[in-house]
N, C-alpha and C positions, 0 to 999 in steps of 0.2 A: 322289249319294245324298241321299234326301229326309229331311226331319226333321219328323215329324208329332207334334203335341201330344197327350198322353194324361195325364189326371188320375188321381191315385191314388185308390183306393176306400177305403184305410185310413190311418190315421195311423202313421208310422214308430215313434212312441213306444209304441205298443201291441204292437210286434212285435220278435222277434229276427231274425237275419239268415235263417234258414231260414224263418221265417214270412213275412218280407217277399218273400223269393224265391217262395214258394209262393202268396201272395196277389196279387202285383203283377208278377212276372216271367214265371212259367209261363203265364199266360193271354195274354201279349203275344208269345211266342216266334215264332209263325207270322208275325205282322204285322211284327216286326223283321226276320226273315229274308227274306220274300217281298215285303214292301211298302216296306222300307227305313225302318221307323218307328225313330226315334232315341229311346231310352229315357231322355230327359233327366229327367223327373219321378222315375223309379225311382233314377237316380244321385243326385239331390239328396236323396232319402229315405234312400238308403244312407249318404251322407255324414253326415246328421243322426244316423243310427244308430251311427256310428263306423267305417263301412266303409272309410274312407280314412285313418283316423287313425294306423294303424301305420307309415305312411311318415314321420310327422312326430314330432319330439321333444316331450316334455311341455311345455316352456317355450313352445312355440308352439301349444298346443291339441291335440297328438297324444297317442298312447299310448306311443310310443317302442318298440313290439315289434319294429319293424324288417321285414326281408325275410320272416322266417318267418311272421309275422301276415299281411302282405300277400299272400304266395303262398297261404295258407290260404284267405283270403277270395276271391281270384281263383279258385281251384280250385272253390270252392263255386258260384260264379257260372258258371264254364265247364261244370259238370255239367248246367246247364240251358240255357245260351245263350252260345256263344263270343263273339258280338258284344258283349254286354254285358260279358263278362270282359275283352275286348280294350280297350274303353273304360276300364275299371278299371285295366288296366296303363298305358294312356296317362296317366291322371290321376295315378296314384300314381308313375309314373316322372317326371313333371313336378314333383310336390312333392319328390321325392327330389333332383332336380338343385338345386332351390332350397335344400333342407335342407343340402346339401353344399357349397354356395357359400360363399365368404368375405365375401360381401355381406350385412352384418348387416341393412341397411334392407330389402332385398328379402326376407330371411327374415322380418322383423317385419311388413312390409306384406302379404305374400301367404300365408304358411303357415297362419295361423289359419282364413282363408276356404277355402283348399284343403283343409285337414283336415276341415272340417265340411261340405264339398260346397256351400258358398254360391257358391264360385268353381269353375268346371270348367276343367280343363287338358288340354293335349295334348302330345305330344313330336314335334318336327320334325327329329329327328336322323338320319333315314335316309340322306339325301344327304350329311350331314356325315360319318358314319361311313364309308360306302362310298367317298367321295371321299378321305378321309384314308388309306384302305387302297389307293388307286389303282385302284379298281373303276370309277369314273365321274367326270366333271368336277364341280366345285362349281357350283351353281346360284345362289348368293347371293354378294354382294360388299359388304363393309363399308368405308367410308372414315372415318378419325378426324376429328371436329370438335370444337370446344370443348364440353366437358361430356358427350361421348359419341361416337356414331357415326351415320352415315346408311347405310341398307341398300337395295340395289337387287337385283332378280332375281325369279325365280319358282320355287316349290317345287310339284311336281305333285300330291303326295298327302300330306296331314297329317290325322290322325283325331282325333276327339273335339272338334270345333270348332264354335263358334257365334259370333254377333256380340258376346257378352259374355263370352267365354271367353278364356283365354291359353294360350300354348305356348312351349316352349323350343326354340331352334335355335342353330346355330352355323355361322360361315362364315370364310373368310380376310379379312384386312384388306389393304387396298391398300398396296403397298410393304412388306409383311411376310408371309412365308410362314406364320406362326402364325395360330391361330384366335381369334375372339372368341365367346364364348357369351352368350346374352341372352334375356330374356323378351319376347315380343310380346303386345300387347293387340290383340284382333282388331277393336276399334273405333277404333283410333288412325289419325291422318292418314296418307294415302299407303298404307295397307294395305287389300287387298280380298281376300275369299274368293270363290272361283270354283267354280262347279258344273262337273262334267265327266263323267268315266268312270262306268259302272255295272259292278259285279262280280258274279261267280258266287255269292259268298257275303259275309257281313259288310257288307251294304248299309245296315244300321241303325247304323253307327258315325260318322256325320257326318264322313266323309272328304271333304276339300275341297282344292282348289288354293289356293295362297297367293301373291299377287302383291305385291311391294314396289316402290314407286315413291317414292324419297326418304324412306323411313320413318326417323324419328329415334328412336334408342335412347339414352335418357338413362343417366348413370351409375347411377342408383338401380335400373335394370333389367339392368345388366351382370353376369352371374354369374362370368365369368371374362375378364379381358383377355388379350391374347396372351402376356405373360409369365407368366401363371397357368394358360393353357389346357392345356398338357401334363399338369400335375399334377391339373387338374380332370377331364379326360377319364379319367385313370387312376382317380380316385375313383369316377366314375359308371358306368364301362362294365361292370365285373363284375356289379353289381346290376341294371343294365338288362337284361343277357342272362339272368342267372339268374331274374329276376322273370318272364320269359315262361314258364318252365317250369310256372307255375300254370295257364295256359291248358291245357297238354297234360295235367296231372294230372286236371283236371275232366273233359275230353273222354274220356280213357281210362277213368276211372271209369264214365262212362255208356255207353261202348261195351261194357265188361264187362257192365253191367246187360243191355244188348240181346242179347248173346251168351247170358247165362244165361236170359233170358226166352224166347228162340227154342229153347233146349234143352228147354223144358217140353213142347213139341209135335213139335219136329223133330229130336230127339236121335238118332233112328235113322238119319238121312241126315247131319246136321251132324257126327256123329262122324268123317266122312271129310274134314272141313275141316282144313287144316294147322295153323291156330292155335286152340287150345282155351282154354276159360275158365281153367283151372288155370295154364297157362303164362303167359297174359295177366296174371293176378292176381299171379304171381311177379315178372314183369317190372315191373309197376306198383309193387309193394312195394319193389323195389330202387331205383327211381327216387325214391319217397317218402323213403327212407332217406338217399339221397345228398343230397337237398335239406335235409333236417334237419341234416346235418353242415355243408354249404356255407354256408347262409344266415347263421348268426352270425359265421362266419369272414369273409365277404364284408363284412358290416356292420362288423366290427372293422378291416379293412384300409382301409376307405374314410375312417376318421377318423385314420389314422396318416399321418405324413409320409414314412414308408419306402416305396419302390416296392412294387407289388403283386408278390408272389412269382411267378415264372414257373410254378411247379408248381400254384399255385392257379388262375392264368389258364387253364392247360390243363384242369384239372379242371372248371371252370365251362364251357368250351367243350364239352367232351365231355359233360357233363350236359345241356346244351341240345341237343346233337346227338342224344343218346339220346332225349330227350323228343320231338323232332320225328319221329324214326324210329319210335318207339313209337306216336305219334299216328296216323301213316299206317297202320302194321300193324293197330292196334286198329280204326280206322274201317273199313278193308277187311274185317276179320274180322266186324265187326257187320253190314255190309252183306250179306256172303255168308251169314252165319248166319240173317239175317232173311229172305233171299230176296225174292220178288216183293212182300211186304208192305212191306219196306223201300225199295222203289223207287217208291212213291207219292209224288206231288208234295209233300204235307205230311208224309211219314213222317220220323221222327227219324233213321234210319240213313243215308238219302241226304244229309240235311243235315250230319250229322257227317263224311261223306266230303268233302264240299265245305269244311267248316270245317277239317279236318285238313290239307288242302293250303295253307290260309293259314298255318297254324303252320309248314309246311315252307318257305314263300317269303317270310314277313315278315322284315325286316332285324333280325338277321342270318340270311339264308336258310341252308339246310342246306349248300348249295354253298360259301357264304362261311365258314361254320364249318369245313368240311373243309379249305378253303384255308388259314385261319389256323392251324389245328392242324397242318397240314403244315409251314407256315412256322416254327412255334415248335418243332416236332420235329427239323426239318432243320437 
């Protein structure tokens, strides 16, 4: 995936979120989608505007609004560009991991810059989560050394990365079945970003391979040692999963707009399509209401010492599954309602269909969600 520089035409101080999106994101969507342009300048302006602050507590420069605010912002971005919304999820997930760590120094060192977008972050937990669930082998291994760990291995795909970015990942420790979670600086010795695959969509997300060759992780960047890792994973996982629903909400809202737009001239034939605007709007409203209920509850349990209730875990998984399924249905409806005009290379409808498949396969993919729901229910 390429990363092409683009300068902002306006100052973020002069704009609100909708204004920033209209002025600086809308004109770049085609370049982001088809040319793989990474919207770094927009992301930094978004940070200056407070677009990442909800994931961070006020004492570290954030707003403290939590998941509800984070999901709202993500949905606003996704209504225009899913690539940009996904990078927002990557960044705010990274900030949330640091926020929920017991490492006070990491919080103090990293959160103010993450909250303001001066430092951009990603999340490299796809392999960690799938491996912990027995889906695939771990690709990294850490060995303990004085004052920290040394990490070796390769991660195939981590998003929202650049030479001056950070990301969070986790892996097993040699001689210990438990995990260590830590922050990686992309410019540190022994670490290298790798260019590789090109994707059907989301080319503008700065997705890179990550090679570790004797990368030292100091105590100051360890978010959870092996004896802390089970609790840390329990803290972060529900919010990681629920946060992704913001991408689906924004995409579905725009698909509803496309369905309604097509109805102004094609209602006489579109009436025969199986999914109509009224049903789509009703399903969207139900998903929005569920997120409104779940977000504060997920924030609350993340800061408690008690285990996350199984009923809440199931409800979060089902919400994320419903979001992915609705994104697929909405994008297909938008494509079919738009017809040939939606099949043009730069048409929004065909882009939304490609983006919806990403929501369905990004970790946790719909099949992983169904697997975990079945395990908990069984």
